[in-house]
N, C-alpha and C positions, 0 to 999 in steps of 0.2 A: 504494500500500500504506500502510495507516494505521500511523503510528509510535507505539510505546509507550515513553515516556521511561524507564520503570522496568525494561524488559526488557533482556536481554543476549544477545549472540551469541558463540560460541566459535570461535576460529581455531586450528587444530591442524596445524602443518606436520609432515609425515612424511618430508620430504627436501628437498634443494635449498637448505639454508641454510649448510651447512658447506663445500660444494664446488660447482663448476659441474656440474650434472647431477642426476639422480634427483629431479626436481621433482614434488612431490605435496603438496597442502594440503587438509585437510578443514575444512568449515565446519558448525558444529552450532547449531541453534536448537531448544531443547527436545528433542523426540523425532525430529527430522529431521536427517540429515547429507547434504551433497553434497560431492563431491570434485572439485577442479580439478587436471587433469593427472595423468599416471601414467608418469613417465619412468624411464629407467635411467641408470646411469653406467658408465663403462668401468673395468676393474680397474686398480689401481695396480701398479707393478713388483713389489711384494712379494706380490701375490696370484697365486702361481704356478699356471698351468693354468686359472685362472678366466676365463670368457668374458664375463660381464656381472654387474652388481650391481643389484638391484632393491630398492625400499623394503620394509621390514617392515610388513605390514598387520594385525598382531595386533589392534590397536585396532579396526579396521574389522570384522574377523571377529567380535570379541566383541560388536559392536553391529550385526550384519548386518541385523537387522530394521529398523533406522533408516536404513540407507544407501540413498539414492534413485537417484543417477545420477553418471556422470562427465561433466564439462564440460571440453573440451580446447581450449587456446588456439591451438596450431599443430602442424605435423607433424614437428617435430624429434625425434630419438631420446630426447633428455633430457626430453621431455614426453609421448611416446607409447610408448616402447620397452618398458615393463614391462607394457603392457596384455595381451598374449597370455598371460603367466604369471599375472597377478593375476586375470584374468577367470575362470580355472579355479576359483578359490576365491570369487570375488565377482562373480557374473553379474548386473550391473546395466546399464541402458541407457547409451549413449554419445551425447553431443550435440557436434557439431563442424561447422565450415564444410566446403565442398565438397571442396577439394583435400586438406585434413587427413583427411577421412573416406575419400577415395580411397586414401590411403597406409595408413590404419588397416585398411581392407578387405583390402588386399593382405597385411598382416601376419596378420590373422585367418584368411585363406585358407590360409596356410602352416601354421597350427596347427589347421586343421579346426574353426574356431569360428564360421564365418559364419552357420550355420543357427541356432545357439543364442543369439547375442548380438543384442539389439535396438539398432539404430542410427538416428539421425535427423540429417539435414543441416539446418543452421540458416543463414539469411541474416543479413547485417549488419542491425542494427536490430530483429531479431526477438527476442522474449522467450520463455522457457520457464518455466511455472509448475510448481513442484515443492514441494508442501506449503506451508510458510510462506515459501519462497523464490521470488523471481522473478529469473531470470538473463537479462540482455540482452547480446548479442554486439555489440561496437563495433569498427569498422574501425581497424586500426593497420597500420604497415609493419614489415617485418622482412626477414631474408635468405631467407625462404621466403614464397611468396605465400599469401594467405588467412589471415594471422595475425589474431588478435582479442584485444582486452581484454574483460574481463567486468565488468559492473556487477551486483552481487549485492544485490538489494533484500530487506531483512528487516524485521520489525516493530521491531527494535532500531536500525535505521539502514541506510544504504547503504555497502557495501564495494566498492571498485574494485580488481580484480586486473589489472595491466597485461599479464601474460604477458611474453614477450620483445618489445621494441618499439624502434623509432626513429621519428623524425618525418622523412619523406621527402616533400618537396613535389613532386618529379618522379619518381615510381616508374616502373619499366619497364612493369609490368602493373598495371592497375586504378587506383584512385583513391588520393589521399593520405589520411593518417590523419584521422579524423572529429573534428577539434578542437572543432567546434561542439557536438557531442553531449556531449563531456567538459565543455564550458562550461555546458551546460544542466543536467547532473547536478550540477555544482559549485554552481550557484545554489540548488538545492533542498537542499543540505547533504550532505556525505559524512562518514560516521563514521570510515572508515579507508581508507588507500591502501597496497596491497601492490605495490611498484614494483620493476622490474628494476634491479639494481645493477651489472651487469657492467662498464659503462664509467663508473661514477660517479666514478672518480678521474681521468677525462680531461676537461680543460677544453674549452669550445666546443661545436660541433655536429658530429654525424656527417655525413660527406659523402653526397650522394645516390648511389644505385646507378648512375645514368646516367653519372657521372664515369668509371666503370670502362670503359664502352663507348667513350668518347672515347680512353682510354688504349690499348685494344685496336686501335682504328683506326690510331693512330700506330705502334704496335709492328708490326702486320701490314704497313703500307706501307713500313716501314724494313727488313723482312726478306722481301722478295718471292721470293727464290730458295731459301728454306729450308723444310723441313718443320717445321710448328709443332705442338707438343703442349702442351695447356693442362690443368693439374691444378686441380680445384676441388672444393668440397663437392657431393656428389651431390644434396642437397636444394635447392641454390641455383638454382632454375629460371630466375630472372631473369638470373643470370650466364650460364647456358648459352644463354639467348635472345640475349644481347648478343654472345657469341662466334659464334653462328650468323649473326647479322646482319652482323658484320664479315666472316666467311668468305664470305657471299654477295656482299658488295660487292667482294671480292677474287677472286671466281670460284673459290673453293676448295670441294671436297667435304668433308663432315664425317663422322668416325667417332666413335661414342660407345662408350667401353670401360669396363668395370668393372660388376659385377653390380648394385650398388645404383644406379649412375648410369642404366643401361639401364632398370631398373624404374621409377624416379621419372619419367624423361623420358617413358616410355610412358604412365604414369598421367596426367601433365600434358598430354600431347598428346591423349589420349582425352577429357579433361575440358575441353579448350579453353584451357589456361593457358599454352601455348607455341605459337608460330606458326613452323612449319618449312616453307619453300617446297618444293614437289614436286621431287624429284631431288637435293635437297641432301644427305640422309643416305645413306651407303653402308655396306654391311656390311664388317667388318674383313677378310674374305676378299678383297674387291675392291681393297684397298690396292695390291696389286702391279700393278694395271692403270693406276695413275696415277703421274705423276712427283711428286717431293717438294714442288715449289712449288704443286701442285694440291690438297694435302690438309691438313686440320687434324684432330688427334685430341684429343677431350675425354675426360679420364680421371679416375678416382678416385685417391687416394693423396697428396693435398696435405698430409696430416698425417704422412707417413712410415710409414703402417701397413705392416707387413712383408709382408702378403699382398695388398695393394691393387695394382691394375694397374701404376701408375707404379713402385712399388718392385720389382715383378717385371721390368719393362723395364730398370730401372737395374742389377739384379743378373743380367741375362742369362737369366732363367728364364721369360720370357713367351713363349708358343708362337708368337704371331703378329707381335709388334713387337720389333725390336732397335734400341737407340739407336746412332746412328752419328755420326761427326764432322760438324759443321755443323747438326745438329738444334737447333731453338730450343725450350726447355722453359720455360713460364711457370707459376709458382706463383701462382694467383689465390686466395690465402687467407693468413691469418696463423696461425702455429703456436698451437694451444691450449696454455695453460700445462701443462708436463710433456712436450710432444711435441717440444721444440726439438732435442734430441739426434737423434731419429729423422729429423726433417726435414733436419737438417744432414748426416746420413750419406747420405741419398738424393741431396742436392745434390752432395756430394763424388763419389759413384759416377757421377753424370751427367757431371760435369766431367772425370773420368778418361777417360770414353768419348768426350770431344771435343765434348760438347754445350755450347751457350751457354745459361745459365740466368738468367732474370729473375724476381726475387721482390719487387721494390719497386714501390709505386704501382699495383699490379694488383689491389687488394682494398680494399673498404670494409666496415666493421663493420655488423652488423645490430642493434646495441644503441645506446641513447641515451647521449649524453655529457651533461655537467653542465647545459648551457643547455637542452637538451630536457627533462631531468628537472625543472628549475626551472619551465619552461613548464607542464608537466603539474600540478605542485603548485599553481601559481598559478591554473590553471583549475579544479581540483577543490577546493582549499582544505580538505583533510581535517582532521578533529579529531585523528586519530592517524596516525602513520607507522610502517609495518612494512617495513623494507628486506628484500627477498628476492632470490633467484637470484644467488649469488655467494659467494666466499670472504669471511671476516670483514672483510678490509681493504676489499673493494668495498662491503660493506653499511655499514661504518663511514663511508666517504666519502659515501654517500647520507644517512646520519644527520646528518653535518655540513651537507649542503646544506639539509636540512629545518630545522636549527637556525638557519642563516644567513637563512632565509626568515622567521624569527620564530616557529617552532613551539617551545613550551615543551619543555625537555629531558625532563620526566617523561611527555610524550605520544609519545615516540619509543621504540619497543620493539625492542631487538636480541635477539630470541628465538632459541632453538635448536630443532632438530628434536625433536619429542616434547613440547614445552611446550604447555600448554593456556592460551591467552590469552583471557581473558573481557573483552569490550568492551561498554560501555554508555554512555549519554549522561552519566551522573553520574560513573562511575568505570571504571577499566580496570586489569588486572594479570594476571600469570601465577598461576593458581589450582591447577594440577595438572601432572602429567607422565605421558605414556603411553609404552608400549613403542615403540621406534623403532630404526632402524639399517638396515644393508644385509644383504640375503639374497643369498648367492652362487649364481650359476648356472654349473654346470660340465657341458657337454654337455646331456644330458636331465635331469640331477639339479638340482632346485631346493631349495636350503637344506640339502642333505645334507653339504655341505662347510662345516665351521665353523672356529673359531680353532685347535682342536687339530690338525685335518688340515692346515691351512695351515702351522702351526708345524712339523709333521713334514716337509712339502714343502720348507720353507725349510732345515731341518736337512739333508735329503737333498741339496739343491742346493748347500749350502755345504761339507759334509764327507763326503758319501757314506754308504754303509751297509756294515756287516760282519755277516754271518750266521754264527752258530756252531751247527753241527749235531752232536748226539751221541746215542748209543743206549744205553739202560739195560735190564738184565734185570728183568722184571716183579717177581718176588718178592724177589730178593736185592739189587736196586738196584746190581748190579755194572755197571761200564762195559764194554760189549761192543764198541762202535765209536766212533771219533772221539776227541776233537773234530776236526771238519773245519771249516775257515774259508773262507768265500766272501766276496770283496770286490767291491763295485761303486762306482765314483766316489770311492774313497779313495786307493788307490795302484795303479800298474800292477804286477800280481802278479809277472810274469816278471822284472821288474827289482828286485823287493823280496823275494826269496826268504828272505834272512836274517831280515828283519823279521817275515815271516809265520811262519817256523819258531819264532822267539822268542815270538811271540804265541801260537802253538799250545802251547808249553811252559807259558806262564803260565796259559792256560785249563785245560790238563790238570792242573796242580798244584792249581789252585783247586777243580776238580771232585773230584779224588781226596781232597783235604783235607775237603771237605764229606761225601763218602761215608764216609771213615774216622771222622768224628765222628757218623755215623748220621743225618745230615740227609736226610730223605726227601721233604721238601716241595719240589716242583718250583719254585714261585715263588721260594723262598729261594735255591735253586741258581742260577736264572736271574739273580737280583739279584747274587749273588756273582760270576758270570761277567761281568756288565755292569761291576761296580765294578772288578774286578781288571784286566780287559782295557782298560777306559776309562782307568784310572790309568796303565797301561803306555804306551798309545798317546799320551797327553797328554805324558808325560815325554819320550818318544822324538821325537814329531813336532809337538807343540803343536797337535794337531787332535783334535776330538771327534766322530767319526762316530757315526751311529745304530747301536747294537749290538742285534741281534735273535737271542737264543738260541732254538734249537728243540730240544726233547727228545722223542725217540721211545722207545716202550716195546715190548719184544719178549718174548713168553711162550714160553720154550724148553721 
C-alpha cells in the first residue's frame, strides 16, 4: 500500500481503556471506518440487577454508512461478548480466525442472527482489503487458542493492534507467536502500536502454558485416592486439554460441568482444537458408576461466580455433585481484580465441607509481562505508542516501558475512551471527543436502565421503600380514606407498630394541613408528604427510605 506522508488516520477507542473489558476500537481513514473487537464487561457491585455492560456505539451509528467491518482478535467475552447486541443496530461483516468464529457463531445462534450476519474465517497471514485499509491477521499466543494480532495497513502508515497476547515458545496447541512477521512489518516502518497492558507492571516473562501441565501431573500423582475437581476458565481450551491429558495418564474418566464450559469444549472438539481420546469423557449422570479415584470433574466457577457450577457445589445446591471430605479442588486461575472476595468465600465453603483446596502454581497468565512487551516494541519499532487493555496503572506501566526503550514522551498517548487520536507521519494528537460509555443490559432490555434507575435501585437496596396511599373526593378534595402506609425493606412492621402509627399521624397532619389551606395540586401534596415523612423518619431512625405517595380520586 502506497504511503502518503501528509495523510492521517484516526484511532477512536470506544472501550477497554478505563477497565479490563469492553474492548472496542474504531479506526477511521477519510470516509472508511473499521472496528477491532466488540467486547462486554461485567457489572460492578453497585450496578444492581444489571447482567452485562456493552460499549456505547452512538458514534458508529451516526457514521453507519462509513463503517465497513468488525475484525476480532480472539474469542474472549471482553472482545466478542457485545456482538449479538450491537449487530442488531450495526449489521456489518465479521472477520475472525476459526475457533473465534466458532464461538461467535454459537452466540449469534442464541440470538437468531446467523442468517442475517455475514461472517468470514481468516487464516494467519491472510489479509482482508477493506476500502483504504488492508488488515492482516498475525499468529500470537494467549489463554485461548487462535488469538491474533492485527496489522492495519493504511495510506497514513501501518498500525499494529496486538489484541491480548503473550509470547509462548511451547504452546499446547498450534505454533508459537509469529515473531518473524512482526520483525518484517517493523522493518518496513510502523506508525503506531496498540499493545496489551494487562501485565505491564510485572517484570520478566510469562511462563509457558505447558508448565501448568507438569504441575497437574505432580498434583494428580500425589492425590491418587481422591476425587479431583478442577475449576478453570471455560474458554481456556489448552488448560482443559492438559487436565484431560493428565487424567488419561492416571486412568481417570472426565466430566465437564458448567454450561459455558460444555459449549466451548464442544465447539473446540468439533473444530479440531482439542484432542479427547475415545471413552475419556463421561456424562455427569454416570459419576455414580465410578469410584472417587477414577474421576476428574472440570468445572466453571474459578472466579467465585454465584451461579457457576463450583459455587453451587460449594453451597450444596448443585443437583448432581456434592462436595465431601477428602475431595481435592484445584483452582486453575487467578482471581480477576474485584473477584477476590467471591473466590475467597467459595474456598472457605469448600474447606468447611472437608475438601482440600489448591490454588497456587496451577495457573499461568495469558498476557505478556515486561520483557515480552519490550521484545515486541523492539521488533516493531513504532513511531507512536498507545497502551490499551487495562486499568490506568497497567497502561501507565507500559508507557514507562516505551519511555525506557527510548521513545520520546510526546509520542506516547495515554488516551481515554471517546478520544479521537489523529496520527500522521508529521504530527499526532487528540483532535476531538465522541460519545462513549457503557450501555447497561438488564434481561432483554438494552440501554433502558440508566443512572436514575440505578440510583433508585441503590436507594431501595440500602433503605427500602415506604408507600403512602390515600383517597380524595373528586370535587371537594376531602380525605375519604387513608393515609395507609406500606413498608418494604425499611422496618419489620409487626415489631415497629408504634413507629408506623406515629408516621401515619405525621402524614395525616401534613395532608389535612394542605387541604385546609386549599392546596389542590397533587404534586405539591405528594412533595409535602415526602418532606414531612422523610424528616420524621430521619430524626427517628437516621434512615432515608424511598417514599412513594399514591393519591387516588373517587367521584361520589
